[in-house]
C-alpha positions in Angstrom: 128.0 101.8 57.7 127.5 98.4 59.5 124.5 96.3 58.3 122.7 96.4 61.7 123.3 100.1 62.1 121.9 100.7 58.6 118.7 98.9 59.6 118.4 100.9 62.8 119.2 104.2 61.1 116.6 103.6 58.4 113.9 102.8 60.9 114.7 105.8 63.1 114.7 108.1 60.0 111.2 106.8 59.0 110.0 107.4 62.6 111.4 111.0 62.5 109.2 111.6 59.5 106.2 109.8 61.1 106.3 107.5 58.1 103.5 104.8 58.3 106.0 102.1 57.2 108.3 103.0 60.1 105.4 103.0 62.6 104.2 99.6 61.4 107.8 98.2 61.8 108.0 99.6 65.4 104.7 98.0 66.3 106.2 94.6 65.5 109.2 95.3 67.7 107.3 96.6 70.7 107.1 93.2 72.5 111.0 93.1 72.5 111.3 96.4 74.5 111.9 96.9 78.2 115.3 95.4 78.7 117.8 98.1 78.1 119.3 100.4 80.8 118.6 104.0 79.7 121.1 106.5 81.0 120.3 110.2 80.7 123.1 112.7 80.5 122.1 116.3 81.1 123.6 119.6 82.3 124.2 123.2 81.2 126.0 124.0 77.9 129.7 123.8 78.3 129.6 121.1 80.9 131.4 118.7 78.6 128.5 116.3 78.2 129.5 115.0 74.8 133.1 114.3 76.0 131.6 112.5 79.0 129.4 110.4 76.8 132.4 109.3 74.7 134.3 108.4 77.9 131.3 106.4 79.2 130.9 104.5 76.0 134.6 103.5 76.1 134.3 102.2 79.7 131.0 100.4 79.1 132.3 98.7 76.0 135.4 97.7 78.0 133.0 95.9 80.3 131.5 94.0 77.3 128.1 95.7 77.0 126.6 97.0 73.8 125.7 100.7 73.7 123.4 103.0 71.8 123.9 106.8 71.9 121.0 109.2 71.1 122.4 112.8 71.2 120.2 115.8 70.8 122.1 118.7 69.1 121.1 122.3 68.7 119.1 122.8 65.5 120.4 124.6 62.5 118.5 127.9 62.0 118.4 127.2 58.2 117.6 123.5 57.9 116.3 122.4 61.3 118.9 119.7 61.2 121.3 118.6 63.9 124.4 120.9 63.6 127.0 118.5 64.9 125.7 115.3 63.3 126.8 111.7 63.7 130.1 112.1 61.9 131.4 114.8 64.2 130.6 112.7 67.2 132.8 109.9 68.6 134.3 108.8 65.3 136.6 106.4 67.2 133.6 104.0 67.5 132.8 103.9 63.8 134.3 100.4 63.4 132.7 99.0 66.6 129.8 96.7 66.0 128.7 97.1 69.6 128.1 100.9 69.4 125.4 102.8 67.6 125.4 106.6 67.5 122.6 108.9 66.2 122.2 112.7 66.5 118.9 114.5 66.5 117.8 118.1 66.0 116.3 119.7 69.0 113.4 121.2 67.0 110.1 120.7 68.6 111.7 119.7 71.9 110.4 121.7 74.9 112.2 119.5 77.4 115.6 119.2 76.0 114.7 116.1 73.9 113.6 115.6 70.4 110.0 114.2 70.0 111.3 111.0 68.3 113.6 110.0 71.2 111.0 107.7 72.8 110.7 105.8 69.5 114.5 105.7 69.0 114.9 104.3 72.6 112.4 101.5 71.7 114.2 100.7 68.4 117.6 100.4 70.1 116.1 98.4 72.9 114.4 96.0 70.5 117.6 95.6 68.5 119.4 94.4 71.6 121.4 97.4 72.8 122.1 96.7 76.5 122.8 100.3 77.5 121.2 103.4 75.8 122.7 106.8 76.6 120.5 109.8 75.9 122.3 113.2 75.8 120.1 116.3 76.1 120.8 119.6 74.3 121.0 121.4 77.6 119.2 121.9 80.9 116.8 124.5 82.2 113.5 124.8 84.2 111.5 123.2 81.4 114.0 120.7 80.3 112.9 117.9 82.6 111.9 115.3 80.0 115.0 113.2 80.5 113.8 112.2 84.0 110.7 110.7 82.4 112.7 108.5 80.0 115.9 107.5 81.7 116.4 104.9 84.5 119.5 106.7 85.6 120.0 110.5 85.2 123.5 111.8 85.4 123.5 115.6 85.9 126.8 117.1 84.7 128.3 120.3 86.1 131.7 122.0 86.0 133.8 124.0 88.5 132.7 127.6 88.7 129.1 126.9 87.9 127.8 129.0 90.8 125.4 131.1 88.8 124.1 128.0 87.0 123.5 126.3 90.4 121.5 129.3 91.6 119.3 129.1 88.5 118.8 125.3 88.9 117.9 125.2 92.6 114.2 125.1 91.9 114.1 121.4 91.0 116.8 120.7 88.4 119.3 119.3 90.8 116.7 116.9 92.1 116.4 115.0 88.8 119.9 113.8 89.1 120.4 110.2 90.4 124.2 110.9 90.1 125.9 114.2 90.1 129.1 114.7 88.1 131.6 117.5 88.5 133.3 117.3 85.1 136.6 118.9 84.2 137.8 118.1 87.7 141.4 119.0 86.7 140.3 122.7 86.7 140.6 124.9 89.8 137.6 124.8 92.1 136.5 121.2 91.6 136.7 120.4 95.3 134.8 123.5 96.1 132.1 122.5 93.6 131.8 119.1 95.2 131.4 120.6 98.7 128.8 123.1 97.4 126.8 120.3 95.8 127.1 118.1 99.0 125.5 121.0 100.9 122.7 121.7 98.4 121.7 118.1 97.5 119.2 116.1 99.5 121.0 113.2 101.0 118.5 110.5 99.9 117.2 109.3 96.6 114.5 111.8 95.6 113.0 109.3 93.1 110.8 110.3 90.2 107.0 110.4 89.9 106.7 106.7 90.7 108.6 106.7 94.0 107.0 104.2 96.4 107.1 103.6 100.1 109.2 100.5 99.7 112.3 102.5 98.9 112.2 104.4 102.2 113.9 101.5 104.2 117.0 101.6 102.0 117.3 104.8 100.2 119.7 105.8 97.5 122.3 108.4 98.5 122.9 110.6 95.5 126.7 110.3 94.9 128.8 113.2 93.6 131.6 112.1 91.3 134.7 114.1 90.2 135.5 113.3 86.6 137.8 114.5 83.9 136.2 113.0 80.8 138.9 114.4 78.6 141.7 112.7 80.6 139.6 109.7 81.6 140.0 110.3 85.3 137.2 109.0 87.5 135.3 107.5 84.6 135.7 103.9 85.7 134.3 104.7 89.1 131.5 106.7 87.6 130.4 103.7 85.5 130.6 101.5 88.5 128.2 103.9 90.4 125.9 104.0 87.4 125.6 100.2 87.4 125.1 100.2 91.2 122.2 102.5 90.7 120.8 100.1 88.1 121.1 97.3 90.6 119.4 99.5 93.3 116.3 100.3 91.2 116.1 96.7 89.8 116.1 95.1 93.2 113.2 97.4 94.3 111.2 97.0 91.1 111.7 100.7 90.4 113.2 99.8 87.0 109.9 98.3 86.0 108.0 101.3 87.4 110.0 103.7 85.2 109.3 101.6 82.1 105.6 101.5 82.9 105.4 105.2 83.5 107.2 105.9 80.2 104.8 103.6 78.3 101.7 105.4 79.7 103.1 108.8 78.9 104.2 107.7 75.5 100.6 106.4 74.8 99.0 109.6 75.9 101.4 111.7 73.9 100.8 109.6 70.7 97.0 109.7 71.4 97.0 113.5 71.8 99.0 113.9 68.6 96.8 111.6 66.6 93.6 113.2 67.8 95.0 116.7 67.1 96.2 115.7 63.6 92.9 114.1 62.7 90.8 116.9 64.1 92.9 119.6 62.2 92.6 117.5 59.0 88.8 117.4 59.4 88.7 121.2 59.9 90.7 121.8 56.8 87.9 120.2 54.7 85.1 121.9 56.7 83.6 124.6 54.5 82.3 126.5 57.5 85.8 126.8 59.2 86.4 130.0 57.3 83.4 131.6 58.9 84.9 131.1 62.3 88.2 132.5 61.1 86.4 135.6 59.6 84.7 136.2 62.9 87.9 136.1 64.8 89.8 138.3 62.3 87.0 140.9 62.5 86.9 140.8 66.3 83.4 139.5 66.3 84.5 136.5 68.3 87.5 135.8 70.5 89.7 132.7 69.6 89.0 131.0 72.9 85.2 131.1 72.6 85.5 130.1 68.9 87.6 127.1 69.8 85.2 126.1 72.6 82.2 126.3 70.2 84.0 124.2 67.5 85.0 121.5 70.0 81.4 121.5 71.4 80.0 121.0 67.9 82.5 118.2 67.2 81.5 116.5 70.5 77.8 116.8 69.7 78.4 115.3 66.3 80.3 112.4 67.9 77.4 111.7 70.3 74.9 111.8 67.5 77.0 109.5 65.4 77.2 107.0 68.3 73.4 107.1 68.5 73.1 106.6 64.8 71.7 110.1 64.1 72.9 112.4 61.3 73.9 115.7 62.8 72.4 118.9 61.5 74.4 122.0 60.6 73.2 124.6 63.1 76.0 127.1 62.4 
């Protein structure tokens, strides 16, 4: 493994385990973040996302840019590890110093992304990767997280996806900044493009941060026909991806996406830390078992019990702020 890749892999592994050493290292790198172009690749299983990612890496490297790939794989039911793993992915780039590839298990990911992806994006950004490609495990009504991380979302579909399109109409299509009909050498590709042209809004839907200043010159969502396996259409697709980057950069939307991701990241970390510390405190609370016994014996419902415990903790915090020692009234 290349020396730089070894350093990146080590840090990401520490962050996956929530190791304090890794978190301290990331704190020191935070000021270097915010420069990389993050591209999200999503779509239903069987759409050829991994093959498309490999084709994109080839073309982006041909243009002289460094690339990091973060691929979320299905979890092994036995080990919770990523089934495909780094070695099974894009081995052609193993000797390329400008490419870093890392696979993640999808465990704990409600939105198609592993929880550590945010940290991994920051690591690759800080280490100077110019383009970061994030590939999700799939797509569905709850798998919208990619739109909260990526500057450019590429939604990948295939000919004959009619049933999938029906299932995705309630919002999934709208997360795509660029739509791709992959496997365009198969029958039905032109029909798929026509169907998408009819279904898609003609203007840039934006994400949560959309502002009035983009209305004067809106992004028309392009639909690209690509055969990732053969390489057909890939060069044009990368050109469109970089055109989208230029579009959002000129309108300060790029900065807006970064700021929104930072605020969400902070709230997620804060929520997790408060939860962990609260649960750790409860573990050492001798009276916790009393609440559990009441619930087990149907003397108290879990919602009321939780509310009462939280109220007690809040009262204890207020008393502590006032310099008063709380009494145990349970």
